[in-house]
C-alpha positions as CSV (number, residue, x, y, z in Angstrom):
1,M,25.3,-52.7,-56.0
2,T,23.2,-52.6,-53.1
3,D,20.4,-54.7,-53.0
4,C,16.7,-53.9,-52.0
5,P,15.4,-55.9,-48.7
6,K,12.1,-55.5,-49.8
7,C,12.1,-56.8,-53.1
8,G,15.9,-57.5,-54.4
9,K,16.4,-55.0,-56.7
10,N,19.7,-53.9,-57.5
11,N,20.5,-50.4,-56.8
12,V,24.0,-48.0,-56.9
13,D,26.1,-47.9,-53.2
14,D,24.9,-44.6,-52.5
15,A,20.9,-44.5,-53.3
16,A,18.7,-43.4,-51.1
17,F,15.7,-45.7,-51.9
18,C,15.5,-48.1,-54.3
19,T,14.5,-47.0,-57.5
20,K,11.8,-49.8,-58.0
21,C,9.3,-49.9,-54.4
22,G,11.0,-46.6,-52.9
23,T,11.8,-48.4,-49.4
24,S,15.1,-46.8,-47.6
25,L,17.9,-48.3,-48.1
26,K,20.3,-47.0,-45.0
27,S,20.3,-48.9,-42.6
28,D,19.7,-49.3,-38.8
29,A,23.5,-47.6,-38.0
30,S,24.1,-44.1,-38.3
31,S,27.2,-43.5,-40.2
32,P,30.9,-43.0,-38.1
33,I,30.6,-39.1,-38.6
34,E,26.6,-39.0,-37.2
35,Q,27.8,-41.3,-34.0
36,H,30.3,-39.1,-33.9
37,A,27.6,-35.8,-33.6
38,M,25.9,-37.6,-31.8
39,R,27.8,-38.4,-28.8
40,F,29.1,-34.0,-29.1
41,A,25.5,-33.2,-29.3
42,Q,25.4,-35.6,-25.8
43,N,28.4,-34.6,-24.8
44,M,27.3,-31.7,-24.9
45,E,24.3,-31.8,-23.8
46,Q,25.3,-33.5,-20.3
47,M,27.7,-31.1,-20.2
48,G,25.0,-28.3,-19.1
49,K,23.8,-29.6,-16.6
50,N,26.5,-30.5,-14.5
51,L,27.5,-26.6,-15.8
52,G,23.2,-25.9,-14.5
53,E,23.9,-28.0,-11.4
54,S,27.4,-26.2,-10.1
55,M,26.3,-22.9,-10.9
56,T,22.1,-23.4,-9.1
57,L,24.5,-25.0,-5.8
58,A,26.8,-22.4,-6.1
59,A,24.4,-19.4,-5.9
60,K,22.7,-21.9,-2.6
61,R,25.8,-21.3,-1.2
62,I,26.8,-18.4,-1.6
63,Q,23.4,-17.1,-0.7
64,G,23.4,-19.0,2.9
65,D,27.2,-17.2,2.9
66,S,25.4,-14.2,2.6
67,H,22.0,-14.8,5.0
68,D,24.7,-16.2,7.7
69,M,27.6,-12.9,7.0
70,G,24.7,-11.0,6.9
71,K,22.9,-12.8,10.7
72,R,26.0,-12.7,12.1
73,F,27.0,-9.2,11.3
74,E,23.2,-7.8,12.2
75,E,23.9,-10.0,16.0
76,R,27.4,-8.2,16.1
77,V,25.7,-4.4,15.8
78,D,22.9,-6.4,18.8
79,Q,26.0,-6.4,21.1
80,A,28.2,-4.1,20.8
81,G,24.6,-1.1,21.2
82,K,23.6,-3.0,24.1
83,R,27.9,-3.3,25.7
84,M,27.1,0.3,24.4
85,E,23.8,0.5,26.8
86,N,25.3,-1.7,29.9
87,W,28.9,0.7,29.7
88,Y,26.1,4.2,29.6
89,D,24.1,3.1,32.4
90,R,27.1,1.0,34.5
91,T,29.0,4.7,34.8
92,F,26.1,6.6,34.9
93,G,23.4,5.0,36.5
94,I,19.9,6.1,36.9
95,L,21.3,9.6,35.7
96,G,21.8,8.3,32.7
97,P,18.6,9.7,31.6
98,L,18.7,13.0,33.0
99,L,21.9,13.2,30.8
100,A,20.9,11.9,27.2
101,S,18.2,14.8,27.5
102,F,20.4,17.5,28.4
103,I,22.1,16.7,26.1
104,F,19.3,17.0,23.6
105,L,18.7,20.0,25.2
106,I,22.0,21.6,24.3
107,I,21.9,19.8,21.1
108,L,18.2,21.0,19.9
109,R,19.4,25.1,21.7
110,L,22.8,25.0,19.6
111,V,20.7,24.6,16.4
112,I,18.7,26.9,16.9
113,E,21.0,29.2,17.6
114,I,22.6,28.8,14.4
115,A,19.2,28.7,12.0
116,K,19.2,32.1,14.3
117,I,22.5,33.4,12.9
118,S,22.3,31.9,9.3
119,G,18.6,33.8,9.1
120,D,19.1,37.3,10.2
121,E,18.2,38.0,7.3
122,V,15.1,36.3,6.9
123,P,12.9,37.5,9.6
124,E,10.3,34.8,9.1
125,M,12.9,32.5,10.6
126,S,13.0,34.7,13.7
127,T,9.8,33.8,14.4
128,I,10.1,30.6,14.0
129,T,13.5,29.9,16.2
130,G,11.3,31.9,18.7
131,V,8.1,30.0,18.9
132,I,10.4,27.2,19.1
133,L,12.6,28.3,22.4
134,I,8.6,28.7,24.1
135,Y,8.3,25.0,23.5
136,L,12.2,24.6,24.2
137,L,11.1,23.2,27.7
138,P,8.2,20.4,27.4
139,L,10.2,18.8,24.5
140,F,12.3,18.3,26.7
141,G,10.5,16.7,29.1
142,T,8.9,15.1,26.5
143,T,12.4,13.6,25.7
144,L,13.1,12.9,29.6
145,I,10.2,10.7,30.0
146,S,11.2,8.6,27.2
147,N,14.5,8.0,27.9
148,Y,14.2,6.6,31.9
149,T,10.8,4.8,29.7
150,S,14.2,3.1,27.8
151,Y,16.0,3.2,30.9
152,F,13.9,1.7,32.9
153,S,12.7,-1.5,30.4
154,R,16.5,-2.1,30.2
155,K,16.6,-2.9,34.0
156,S,13.3,-4.7,35.3
157,Y,11.5,-6.9,32.2
158,K,8.4,-6.0,34.0
159,F,8.4,-2.5,33.4
160,R,8.8,-3.6,29.4
161,I,6.1,-4.5,29.2
162,F,4.3,-0.7,30.2
163,S,7.7,0.6,27.1
164,P,5.1,1.0,24.5
165,L,2.4,2.5,26.0
166,F,4.5,5.3,27.4
167,H,7.1,5.5,24.0
168,S,3.1,6.1,22.4
169,M,2.4,8.8,24.8
170,A,5.6,10.4,24.6
171,L,5.7,10.2,20.5
172,V,2.0,11.9,21.0
173,I,2.7,14.7,23.4
174,I,5.6,15.7,20.9
175,L,3.2,15.8,18.0
176,W,0.6,17.9,19.4
177,I,3.7,19.9,20.5
178,V,4.8,20.1,16.6
179,A,0.6,21.2,16.4
180,Q,0.9,23.6,19.3
181,I,4.0,25.4,17.3
182,L,2.5,25.8,13.7
183,H,-0.6,27.4,15.1
184,T,1.9,29.9,16.6
185,L,3.9,30.2,13.4
186,R,0.2,31.0,11.4
187,D,-1.2,33.7,13.6
188,R,2.2,35.8,14.6
189,L,3.3,34.5,10.3
190,Q,0.0,34.7,9.0
191,I,0.0,31.5,7.2
192,A,-3.1,29.7,6.6
193,D,-1.6,26.7,5.2
194,L,-0.4,26.0,9.1
195,G,-3.3,25.9,10.3
196,T,-4.1,23.6,8.4
197,A,-1.7,21.6,8.8
198,A,-1.8,21.6,13.1
199,V,-5.8,20.9,12.5
200,N,-4.6,17.7,11.1
201,I,-2.0,16.4,13.2
202,E,-4.4,17.1,16.2
203,N,-7.1,14.8,14.5
204,S,-4.8,12.2,13.4
205,L,-3.6,11.9,16.8
206,P,-6.0,9.1,18.3
207,T,-4.7,6.7,14.6
208,V,-1.1,7.7,15.5
209,F,-1.1,6.8,19.5
210,V,-3.3,2.8,18.4
211,F,-1.3,2.2,15.8
212,V,2.6,3.1,17.2
213,L,1.1,1.5,20.5
214,L,0.6,-1.7,18.4
215,I,3.5,-2.0,16.4
216,G,5.2,-1.0,20.1
217,Y,3.4,-4.2,21.6
218,V,3.4,-6.7,18.6
219,I,7.5,-5.3,18.3
220,L,7.9,-6.9,21.9
221,A,5.9,-10.1,21.5
222,M,8.4,-11.1,19.2
223,T,11.3,-9.8,20.6
224,M,11.2,-11.1,24.3
225,P,10.9,-14.4,23.4
226,R,13.7,-14.4,22.3
227,E,15.5,-12.9,25.1
228,Q,14.4,-15.1,27.5
229,E,16.1,-17.8,25.1
230,K,19.6,-16.1,26.0
231,K,19.2,-15.6,28.9
232,P,21.3,-18.7,31.3
């Protein structure tokens, strides 16, 4: 029998509430099963927190390792590229840009010949390749200017200040040559859309020049301090 702590009424042992006043007869202490269940829930909660923290730390380590690996790979590629450039400059010297321009000319000439052979049954292909051949030397000259700009930029730190300007000029010249090729093709193939595309390219040349020039100087401003720090 269980006495009610409030009114003293006797109640059966398993009664949850007093039959007289309705007071709860459960003690504050939980049963062993409830205590085990509570401890199990707390342990599971703590285990979940520990697992979450471990996963967060592992993810951070993986992210850090990936960043370091990417940075090391980028540095190795950059070093390999510089070693290749240094080897090429030491081997060919000031004739290196000229040789690279001739290689470009030969490859472009081979591409044109392959296009002509594969397009014998298409009359327009012969016209296109013929027009490109007309502007082959101007393309070669522009490539030569760009290659020598890169060469002198590597050799002279002061000349690098002018490299974005020369590269922008070379790109504008190439786009102008492309516009002239389109104009010529419009006249020979009688396709008005080619003329429209050529005019659009010509009208965009000042914008392209300014945009590429600004991008070039931004990249130069970001890379020059780093290279100065690497110098002994």
